[in-house]
GUTI-715887 format. One record per residue (C-alpha): x, y, z; residue number from 1; residue in three letters. Coordinates in steps of 0.25 Angstrom, whole numbers, plus 5000, padded with zeros to 4 digits. Example, Ala and Ser with C-alpha at 12.3 -4.5 7.8 and 13.67 -1.06 7.14 Angstrom:
REM GUTI-715887
- east;north;up;fimi;vofi
- 5049;4982;5031;1;ALA
- 5055;4996;5029;2;SER
END
This chain:
REM GUTI-715887
- east;north;up;fimi;vofi
- 5064;5059;5013;1;MET
- 5062;5054;4999;2;ALA
- 5064;5066;4990;3;GLU
- 5066;5069;4976;4;THR
- 5078;5078;4974;5;THR
- 5079;5091;4966;6;GLY
- 5067;5100;4962;7;ALA
- 5053;5095;4965;8;LEU
- 5047;5087;4954;9;LEU
- 5033;5091;4948;10;PRO
- 5021;5085;4955;11;LYS
- 5011;5077;4948;12;GLY
- 5012;5065;4939;13;PHE
- 5025;5064;4930;14;ARG
- 5024;5055;4918;15;SER
- 5035;5045;4916;16;ALA
- 5040;5052;4903;17;GLU
- 5044;5064;4912;18;LEU
- 5054;5056;4920;19;GLY
- 5058;5044;4912;20;TRP
- 5067;5048;4900;21;PRO
- 5067;5035;4893;22;GLU
- 5053;5031;4896;23;LEU
- 5052;5024;4883;24;HIS
- 5061;5013;4888;25;ARG
- 5050;5009;4898;26;ILE
- 5040;4999;4893;27;PRO
- 5025;5003;4893;28;HIS
- 5012;4995;4890;29;PRO
- 5009;4992;4876;30;PRO
- 4998;4999;4868;31;TYR
- 5001;5013;4874;32;ARG
- 4990;5022;4869;33;ILE
- 4993;5037;4866;34;PRO
- 4988;5047;4877;35;VAL
- 4982;5036;4885;36;ILE
- 4994;5027;4887;37;GLY
- 4994;5013;4892;38;ASP
- 4980;5011;4896;39;VAL
- 4977;4998;4888;40;ILE
- 4974;4987;4897;41;GLY
- 4974;4996;4909;42;SER
- 4964;4997;4920;43;ASN
- 4962;5010;4928;44;VAL
- 4958;5002;4940;45;ARG
- 4971;4994;4941;46;SER
- 4983;5003;4936;47;PRO
- 4992;4995;4946;48;LEU
- 4989;4981;4940;49;GLN
- 4989;4987;4926;50;ASP
- 5003;4992;4929;51;SER
- 5007;4978;4935;52;MET
- 5002;4971;4922;53;ARG
- 5010;4981;4913;54;PHE
- 5022;4979;4922;55;GLY
- 5022;4964;4920;56;ARG
- 5022;4966;4905;57;GLN
- 5032;4978;4904;58;LEU
- 5042;4975;4914;59;GLY
- 5048;4981;4927;60;PRO
- 5047;4996;4922;61;ILE
- 5036;5001;4913;62;PHE
- 5027;5013;4910;63;ARG
- 5013;5016;4908;64;ARG
- 5006;5028;4903;65;ARG
- 4991;5033;4904;66;ALA
- 4986;5046;4900;67;PHE
- 4999;5053;4900;68;GLY
- 5004;5047;4913;69;LYS
- 5016;5038;4911;70;GLU
- 5022;5030;4923;71;ILE
- 5034;5021;4924;72;VAL
- 5032;5008;4932;73;PHE
- 5043;5000;4939;74;VAL
- 5041;4986;4945;75;TRP
- 5055;4979;4943;76;GLY
- 5062;4976;4956;77;ALA
- 5075;4982;4951;78;GLU
- 5069;4995;4947;79;LEU
- 5061;4996;4959;80;ALA
- 5073;4994;4968;81;ALA
- 5079;5006;4961;82;GLU
- 5067;5015;4963;83;LEU
- 5068;5012;4978;84;ALA
- 5081;5019;4978;85;ASP
- 5078;5031;4987;86;GLU
- 5091;5038;4982;87;ALA
- 5085;5038;4967;88;ARG
- 5070;5037;4969;89;PHE
- 5059;5043;4978;90;ALA
- 5045;5041;4980;91;LYS
- 5036;5047;4969;92;HIS
- 5022;5051;4972;93;VAL
- 5016;5044;4960;94;GLY
- 5003;5047;4954;95;LEU
- 4994;5038;4963;96;GLY
- 5000;5043;4975;97;VAL
- 5000;5058;4971;98;ALA
- 4985;5056;4968;99;ASN
- 4983;5054;4983;100;LEU
- 4990;5067;4987;101;ARG
- 4977;5075;4987;102;PRO
- 4973;5067;5000;103;VAL
- 4987;5063;5005;104;ALA
- 4995;5075;5001;105;GLY
- 5009;5074;5007;106;ASP
- 5006;5062;5015;107;GLY
- 5017;5051;5017;108;LEU
- 5013;5043;5005;109;PHE
- 5009;5054;4995;110;THR
- 5020;5065;4998;111;ALA
- 5029;5069;4988;112;TYR
- 5044;5067;4991;113;ASN
- 5047;5082;4993;114;HIS
- 5035;5085;5002;115;GLU
- 5041;5086;5016;116;PRO
- 5029;5081;5024;117;ASN
- 5033;5067;5019;118;TRP
- 5046;5066;5027;119;GLN
- 5039;5074;5039;120;LEU
- 5028;5064;5040;121;ALA
- 5037;5052;5038;122;HIS
- 5046;5056;5049;123;ASP
- 5035;5059;5058;124;VAL
- 5027;5047;5056;125;LEU
- 5038;5036;5054;126;ALA
- 5039;5033;5069;127;PRO
- 5024;5030;5068;128;GLY
- 5028;5017;5061;129;PHE
- 5039;5013;5071;130;SER
- 5038;5000;5078;131;ARG
- 5034;5006;5091;132;GLU
- 5022;5013;5083;133;ALA
- 5018;5000;5076;134;MET
- 5017;4993;5089;135;GLU
- 5008;5004;5094;136;GLY
- 4999;5002;5082;137;TYR
- 4998;4987;5083;138;HIS
- 4987;4986;5093;139;PRO
- 4978;4995;5084;140;MET
- 4981;4986;5072;141;MET
- 4977;4974;5080;142;LEU
- 4964;4981;5084;143;ALA
- 4960;4985;5070;144;VAL
- 4964;4971;5065;145;ALA
- 4954;4965;5076;146;GLU
- 4943;4974;5070;147;ARG
- 4946;4967;5057;148;LEU
- 4945;4953;5062;149;THR
- 4933;4956;5070;150;ASP
- 4926;4960;5057;151;ARG
- 4932;4948;5049;152;TRP
- 4927;4939;5061;153;ASP
- 4913;4944;5058;154;ARG
- 4914;4942;5043;155;GLU
- 4919;4928;5045;156;ARG
- 4908;4924;5054;157;ALA
- 4898;4930;5044;158;ALA
- 4904;4922;5033;159;GLY
- 4908;4935;5025;160;ARG
- 4920;4937;5017;161;ALA
- 4929;4949;5021;162;VAL
- 4932;4961;5012;163;ASP
- 4947;4961;5014;164;VAL
- 4951;4974;5008;165;PRO
- 4940;4982;5015;166;ALA
- 4943;4976;5028;167;ASP
- 4958;4978;5027;168;MET
- 4956;4992;5024;169;THR
- 4947;4994;5036;170;LYS
- 4958;4987;5044;171;LEU
- 4970;4995;5039;172;THR
- 4962;5008;5039;173;LEU
- 4959;5006;5054;174;GLU
- 4973;5002;5057;175;THR
- 4980;5014;5052;176;ILE
- 4969;5024;5057;177;ALA
- 4970;5018;5071;178;ARG
- 4985;5016;5072;179;THR
- 4989;5029;5065;180;GLY
- 4978;5039;5068;181;PHE
- 4969;5033;5080;182;GLY
- 4957;5033;5071;183;HIS
- 4946;5022;5069;184;ASP
- 4939;5022;5056;185;PHE
- 4929;5011;5061;186;GLY
- 4931;5003;5048;187;SER
- 4927;4990;5053;188;PHE
- 4914;4995;5058;189;GLU
- 4910;5000;5044;190;ARG
- 4904;4992;5033;191;SER
- 4910;5001;5023;192;ARG
- 4924;5006;5021;193;PRO
- 4927;5019;5030;194;HIS
- 4925;5031;5021;195;PRO
- 4940;5034;5023;196;PHE
- 4943;5021;5016;197;VAL
- 4933;5025;5005;198;THR
- 4939;5039;5003;199;ALA
- 4953;5033;5003;200;MET
- 4950;5023;4993;201;VAL
- 4943;5034;4985;202;GLY
- 4956;5042;4985;203;THR
- 4965;5031;4981;204;LEU
- 4956;5026;4970;205;THR
- 4955;5041;4965;206;TYR
- 4970;5042;4965;207;ALA
- 4971;5029;4957;208;GLN
- 4962;5034;4947;209;ARG
- 4970;5047;4945;210;LEU
- 4982;5038;4942;211;ASN
- 4976;5032;4929;212;VAL
- 4967;5044;4924;213;LEU
- 4973;5054;4914;214;PRO
- 4973;5067;4923;215;ALA
- 4965;5076;4913;216;PRO
- 4953;5065;4914;217;LEU
- 4954;5063;4929;218;ALA
- 4945;5075;4933;219;PRO
- 4934;5071;4923;220;MET
- 4935;5056;4925;221;VAL
- 4936;5057;4940;222;LEU
- 4927;5068;4943;223;ARG
- 4918;5061;4953;224;GLY
- 4930;5053;4958;225;ALA
- 4938;5066;4961;226;THR
- 4926;5071;4969;227;ARG
- 4926;5058;4977;228;ARG
- 4941;5059;4979;229;ASN
- 4940;5073;4984;230;ALA
- 4929;5068;4994;231;ALA
- 4937;5056;4998;232;ASP
- 4949;5065;5001;233;MET
- 4941;5074;5009;234;ALA
- 4936;5063;5017;235;TYR
- 4950;5057;5020;236;LEU
- 4954;5071;5024;237;ASN
- 4942;5073;5033;238;ARG
- 4944;5060;5040;239;THR
- 4959;5062;5043;240;VAL
- 4957;5076;5048;241;ASP
- 4947;5070;5058;242;GLY
- 4957;5060;5062;243;VAL
- 4967;5070;5064;244;VAL
- 4958;5080;5071;245;ALA
- 4953;5069;5081;246;ALA
- 4968;5066;5085;247;ARG
- 4971;5080;5087;248;ARG
- 4959;5080;5098;249;ARG
- 4964;5068;5105;250;SER
- 4976;5062;5111;251;ALA
- 4987;5056;5103;252;GLY
- 4988;5042;5100;253;ALA
- 5003;5041;5096;254;GLY
- 4999;5037;5081;255;ASP
- 5003;5042;5067;256;LEU
- 4993;5053;5069;257;LEU
- 4999;5058;5082;258;ASP
- 5013;5058;5075;259;ARG
- 5007;5066;5063;260;MET
- 5001;5076;5073;261;LEU
- 5011;5077;5084;262;GLU
- 5025;5073;5079;263;THR
- 5035;5082;5073;264;ALA
- 5046;5078;5064;265;HIS
- 5058;5074;5072;266;PRO
- 5068;5082;5064;267;GLY
- 5060;5094;5060;268;THR
- 5049;5096;5070;269;GLY
- 5039;5097;5058;270;GLU
- 5025;5092;5060;271;ARG
- 5015;5087;5050;272;LEU
- 5004;5097;5045;273;THR
- 4990;5094;5048;274;PRO
- 4988;5092;5032;275;GLU
- 4999;5082;5031;276;ASN
- 4994;5075;5044;277;ILE
- 4981;5073;5036;278;ARG
- 4988;5068;5024;279;ARG
- 4997;5058;5032;280;GLN
- 4985;5053;5039;281;VAL
- 4977;5050;5026;282;ILE
- 4990;5044;5020;283;THR
- 4991;5034;5032;284;PHE
- 4976;5031;5032;285;LEU
- 4976;5028;5018;286;VAL
- 4990;5022;5015;287;ALA
- 4990;5016;5029;288;GLY
- 4978;5007;5026;289;HIS
- 4976;5005;5011;290;GLU
- 4989;4998;5008;291;THR
- 4988;4989;5021;292;THR
- 4974;4985;5018;293;SER
- 4978;4981;5004;294;GLY
- 4990;4973;5009;295;ALA
- 4981;4965;5019;296;LEU
- 4971;4963;5009;297;SER
- 4981;4957;4999;298;PHE
- 4987;4948;5010;299;ALA
- 4974;4943;5014;300;LEU
- 4970;4939;5000;301;HIS
- 4983;4931;4998;302;TYR
- 4981;4924;5011;303;LEU
- 4967;4920;5007;304;SER
- 4973;4914;4994;305;ARG
- 4985;4907;5001;306;HIS
- 4980;4899;5012;307;PRO
- 4994;4892;5014;308;GLY
- 5000;4906;5016;309;ILE
- 4989;4910;5025;310;ALA
- 4991;4897;5034;311;ALA
- 5006;4900;5035;312;ARG
- 5003;4914;5039;313;ALA
- 4993;4909;5050;314;ARG
- 5003;4900;5055;315;THR
- 5013;4911;5057;316;GLU
- 5002;4920;5064;317;VAL
- 4999;4908;5074;318;ASP
- 5014;4906;5077;319;ARG
- 5017;4921;5079;320;VAL
- 5005;4926;5086;321;TRP
- 5000;4913;5093;322;GLY
- 4988;4916;5101;323;ASP
- 4990;4930;5104;324;THR
- 4977;4938;5100;325;PRO
- 4983;4951;5097;326;ARG
- 4997;4949;5091;327;PRO
- 5008;4959;5096;328;GLY
- 5015;4969;5087;329;TYR
- 5028;4961;5086;330;ASP
- 5020;4948;5082;331;GLN
- 5015;4954;5069;332;VAL
- 5029;4956;5064;333;ALA
- 5032;4941;5066;334;LYS
- 5021;4937;5056;335;LEU
- 5032;4936;5045;336;ARG
- 5024;4927;5036;337;TYR
- 5012;4935;5037;338;VAL
- 5020;4947;5034;339;ARG
- 5025;4940;5021;340;ARG
- 5011;4938;5017;341;ILE
- 5009;4953;5018;342;LEU
- 5022;4956;5010;343;ASP
- 5018;4946;4999;344;GLU
- 5004;4953;4998;345;SER
- 5011;4966;4997;346;LEU
- 5020;4961;4987;347;ARG
- 5010;4956;4977;348;LEU
- 5000;4968;4980;349;TRP
- 5007;4980;4986;350;PRO
- 4995;4988;4990;351;THR
- 5004;5001;4987;352;ALA
- 5007;4995;4973;353;PRO
- 5017;5005;4968;354;ALA
- 5026;5016;4972;355;PHE
- 5032;5027;4963;356;ALA
- 5047;5032;4963;357;ARG
- 5053;5044;4957;358;GLU
- 5068;5047;4953;359;ALA
- 5075;5057;4962;360;ARG
- 5085;5060;4951;361;GLU
- 5087;5056;4937;362;ASP
- 5090;5041;4937;363;THR
- 5089;5028;4929;364;VAL
- 5080;5017;4933;365;LEU
- 5086;5003;4931;366;GLY
- 5097;5009;4923;367;GLY
- 5088;5010;4912;368;VAL
- 5077;5020;4914;369;HIS
- 5081;5035;4916;370;PRO
- 5072;5043;4926;371;MET
- 5072;5058;4928;372;ARG
- 5071;5064;4942;373;ARG
- 5057;5062;4946;374;GLY
- 5053;5051;4937;375;ALA
- 5045;5041;4944;376;TRP
- 5040;5027;4942;377;THR
- 5030;5018;4949;378;LEU
- 5035;5005;4955;379;VAL
- 5024;4994;4954;380;LEU
- 5026;4988;4968;381;THR
- 5016;4977;4964;382;ALA
- 5025;4973;4952;383;MET
- 5038;4975;4959;384;LEU
- 5033;4965;4969;385;HIS
- 5031;4955;4958;386;ARG
- 5044;4957;4951;387;ASP
- 5048;4942;4947;388;PRO
- 5063;4945;4948;389;ASP
- 5061;4948;4963;390;VAL
- 5049;4940;4967;391;TRP
- 5050;4928;4957;392;GLY
- 5041;4922;4946;393;ALA
- 5030;4920;4956;394;ASP
- 5029;4934;4960;395;ALA
- 5014;4934;4958;396;GLU
- 5012;4923;4969;397;ALA
- 5009;4926;4984;398;PHE
- 5021;4921;4992;399;ASP
- 5024;4927;5006;400;PRO
- 5037;4919;5007;401;ASP
- 5043;4930;4997;402;ARG
- 5044;4938;5010;403;PHE
- 5051;4928;5019;404;ASP
- 5065;4934;5023;405;ALA
- 5074;4926;5014;406;PRO
- 5065;4930;5002;407;ALA
- 5065;4945;5005;408;VAL
- 5080;4945;5007;409;ARG
- 5082;4939;4994;410;SER
- 5075;4950;4986;411;ARG
- 5081;4963;4982;412;PRO
- 5076;4975;4989;413;GLY
- 5065;4984;4984;414;HIS
- 5056;4973;4979;415;THR
- 5045;4974;4989;416;PHE
- 5039;4988;4990;417;LYS
- 5025;4987;4995;418;PRO
- 5027;5000;5004;419;PHE
- 5035;5008;4993;420;GLY
- 5049;5011;4995;421;THR
- 5059;5021;5000;422;GLY
- 5057;5033;5010;423;ALA
- 5042;5034;5005;424;ARG
- 5039;5020;5008;425;ALA
- 5026;5017;5017;426;CYS
- 5029;5022;5031;427;ILE
- 5018;5013;5036;428;GLY
- 5024;5000;5031;429;ARG
- 5026;4993;5044;430;GLN
- 5013;4998;5049;431;PHE
- 5006;4991;5037;432;ALA
- 5014;4978;5038;433;LEU
- 5012;4977;5053;434;HIS
- 4997;4979;5051;435;GLU
- 4995;4970;5040;436;ALA
- 5003;4958;5046;437;THR
- 4995;4959;5059;438;LEU
- 4982;4959;5051;439;VAL
- 4986;4947;5043;440;LEU
- 4990;4939;5055;441;GLY
- 4977;4942;5062;442;LEU
- 4969;4938;5050;443;LEU
- 4977;4926;5047;444;LEU
- 4976;4921;5062;445;ARG
- 4961;4923;5062;446;ARG
- 4955;4919;5048;447;TYR
- 4957;4910;5036;448;GLU
- 4955;4919;5023;449;LEU
- 4948;4913;5012;450;ARG
- 4947;4920;4998;451;PRO
- 4934;4921;4990;452;GLU
- 4936;4910;4979;453;PRO
- 4934;4919;4967;454;ASP
- 4942;4931;4972;455;TYR
- 4954;4935;4963;456;ARG
- 4963;4946;4968;457;LEU
- 4960;4960;4962;458;ARG
- 4967;4972;4965;459;ILE
- 4961;4986;4968;460;ALA
- 4970;4997;4965;461;GLU
- 4968;5011;4972;462;ARG
- 4982;5015;4973;463;LEU
- 4984;5004;4983;464;THR
- 4980;4989;4980;465;LEU
- 4969;4981;4987;466;MET
- 4963;4967;4983;467;PRO
- 4949;4970;4977;468;GLU
- 4937;4962;4982;469;GLY
- 4945;4953;4992;470;LEU
- 4936;4946;5001;471;ARG
- 4940;4934;5010;472;LEU
- 4932;4924;5018;473;HIS
- 4937;4922;5032;474;LEU
- 4937;4908;5040;475;GLU
- 4940;4906;5054;476;GLU
- 4955;4903;5056;477;ARG
- 4958;4888;5056;478;ALA
- 4967;4883;5067;479;SER
- 4981;4886;5066;480;ALA
- 4990;4876;5059;481;PRO
- 5001;4869;5068;482;GLU
- 5012;4872;5058;483;SER
- 5015;4882;5047;484;ALA
- 5011;4877;5033;485;PRO
- 5022;4876;5023;486;GLY
- 5025;4886;5012;487;ARG
- 5012;4888;5005;488;PRO
- 5010;4886;4990;489;VAL
- 5010;4900;4983;490;ILE
- 4999;4903;4974;491;ARG
- 4997;4914;4964;492;SER
- 4996;4928;4970;493;ALA
- 4981;4929;4969;494;ASP
END
């Protein structure tokens, strides 16, 4: 278990000056204003993109201050590799994640390191992501993907563009709900998002807004939003309680929910409490679909913008899957180029765009910056993935061949972190990658993807990232080429 040693550190936000004795050596944006801090040129709706811009200006470690909150940011690959050292650093439940604790509590994603339910839940649930378990989920993933293609076939026949983020959200919500909890939200039968999605987006957006507002002003500025957030959290709780109650009345399905309800820790015999089960289910339903839907949406955007890359991927799908109408579990892992497309999309826009690390004991980062025990920093994954010392001068360009085997072996470790790092990295990583690779293969085999001519990639931030306003036009798949095209010409990242 990733655990900070010694006495417990105080909960709540800890400003950087409390943990970085030589904070003055770390650069900050120009034009800092007393009391309110580094707000000139900032946008409360895009704090991540603002931080990326400042990172380009200020270098691999910098700091920002707003209304008394000072945060140190890191994106340089060498510093990020140090922070990945589990002997020196642990997960820090940062400001945005802590803002989700009222609904997710000590779930796997939001638990503090010292809370015992994290290790208990991790050990109980980890077998639910074994190869055997994944093979069991595969037919349900296919069934949900077929609901998506049925919908897209109708939209294509009617000549309508598809709303990619909305449909990917429906797909991934139904996938995790059915495979993990035996529940069907009926998302594809609805003209509007399921209320669960609306409530989830509401809680994520509210947590994001709390990040950038001064604490004394939040109750006044967000009075109405606070009431809506309370209603959203209550709806999430009611929905999950209903799912759990239905399972208790029925036969087991051998899924994640059964493991939560029936499985004791193999070493201690402990079981998850009803309250923690609710928190874990919410964690999986939210985190298990929100990030994957974003990853698929970005990948489809780039495929629509790079027809040469899309053609090369289709050739691979045709070669590996042949005429089989429903590819088997093992056939998905053989789509190596499709997987590289997914990885490259996650490199440019990791949908979980940052992770926080805290010092287990007093230490010095990079041999230059002293950190006291408990001092923390936010690693900007989206900038780490653009470090030119690792990814080259064309780091902003979309090129899936960055992830062919020789290129991966040539890079230093800890430079690609879309799922976080260490003991607290995403437990569902293989689930998400299998689902996304399967879906991309099915869509590439079926459709030609055409972008709207005037669309330019815009990023919606709600703790996770999603392309905003992305719509694609679908055309019937052209006949498969006889041979794979050569290496496509790489254009800009957009």
